[in-house]
N, C-alpha and C positions, 0 to 999 in steps of 0.2 A: 462774280462771273460764274462760279461753280454752281451757286444757288439758282441762277437763272437757267443754266443748262439742265439742272435737275428738275426744275419746274416744267421746262419745255418737254423733257422726256416723259414726265408724268402726264402732261396734257396729251402727248402723242399716244401714250399707253391707253388712256381713257378713250380717245378717238378710235383707236384700233379695236378696242373691245366693243364700242358702239357699232362699228362697221361689221364686225363679225356677227353681232346680234341681228343687225339689219339683214345681212345675207341669209341667216337662218330663218328669219321671219318671212322674207320675200320668197323663200322656197315653198311656202305654203300658198297654193293658188288663190284661196279666198283673200288672203292678206295682200298678195301681189296685185290682184285685179281691183281690189278696193282702193289701194293706193293710186293705181292708174286712173280710176274713176274720179277720185278726189282731185288729183292733179289736173285732169281734163276739165272738171267743173271750175276749178280756180282759174284755169287759162281762159275759159269762156267768159267768166265774170270780168276778168281783166280786159279781154278783147271788147266786150260790150261797153266797158267804161271808156275805151279809146275811140269808139265809133264816131262820135260827133266831129272829130278833127281828123281829116284824111292823113295829114303828116304823122300824127301820133299813131294812127292805125298802122301805117306803113312801117314805122319804127318798131312797133310792138310785134308785128308779124316777122320783120327782118331779124330782130333779136331772138325771137322764138326759134326761127329756122336755124340761126347760128348756134343756139344752145343744142338743138337736136343734132346738128352736124358734129359738134364737139363730142356729144355723148355717143354718137355712132362710131366715131373714130376711137374714142377711149374705151 
């Protein structure tokens, strides 16, 4: 049990360091806007993949909007 707790704490420490690094990198405008552009492009590729089926397209847009709402709240 103790070993599992230690491993979880170590994993959290690594995640925390990664988040700190990500915050530092996204403070640089060129990195920030490049990440936004890549994310937008990936979203468009996924959207284009869903276009043949109306139901899948609606689900994709709905889930995307839900993720945007959660991100805006958090």
